[in-house]
C-alpha positions in Angstrom: 0.0 0.0 0.0 2.7 2.5 1.0 4.9 1.6 -1.9 2.0 2.2 -4.3 1.4 5.6 -2.9 4.9 6.6 -3.0 5.5 5.2 -6.6 2.5 7.5 -7.8 4.0 10.4 -5.8 7.4 9.9 -7.6 5.8 9.8 -11.0 3.8 13.0 -10.2 7.1 14.9 -9.4 8.8 13.5 -12.4 11.3 11.0 -10.7 12.2 7.5 -11.5 12.4 5.5 -8.3 12.6 1.7 -7.7 11.2 0.4 -4.6 12.0 -2.9 -2.7 10.1 -4.3 0.2 11.1 -7.4 2.3 8.9 -7.9 5.4 8.8 -11.2 7.1 7.2 -12.4 10.4 5.6 -9.4 11.8 2.4 -9.9 14.0 1.1 -6.6 15.2 -2.3 -5.5 16.3 -4.3 -3.0 14.2 -3.1 0.1 16.2 0.6 -0.9 15.9 0.1 -1.5 12.1 -1.4 2.0 11.6 1.3 3.6 13.5 4.0 1.6 11.6 2.3 2.4 8.2 2.3 6.1 9.1 6.0 6.2 10.0 7.0 4.3 6.9 4.8 6.4 4.6 6.5 9.5 6.1 10.0 8.1 5.8 9.4 7.0 2.1 7.8 10.4 1.3 10.9 12.2 2.6 13.1 9.7 0.6 11.1 10.5 -2.6 11.6 14.2 -2.0 15.3 13.8 -1.4 16.0 11.8 -4.5 17.2 14.3 -7.4 16.1 12.5 -10.6 16.4 8.7 -10.1 17.2 6.3 -7.4 16.1 3.4 -5.2 14.6 2.9 -1.9 
């Protein structure tokens, strides 16, 4: 979900960014998942803004 949002954001600002996700064995309740998604989305948004033209995250 977060990667899809950030991919679209990168396209909107004219950047070529490759994303990779590797998450294994996380068992969290709903509140913890929401907090984790918020933090990851914020960090990835900052990463997209920090990439000049193309890059990977």
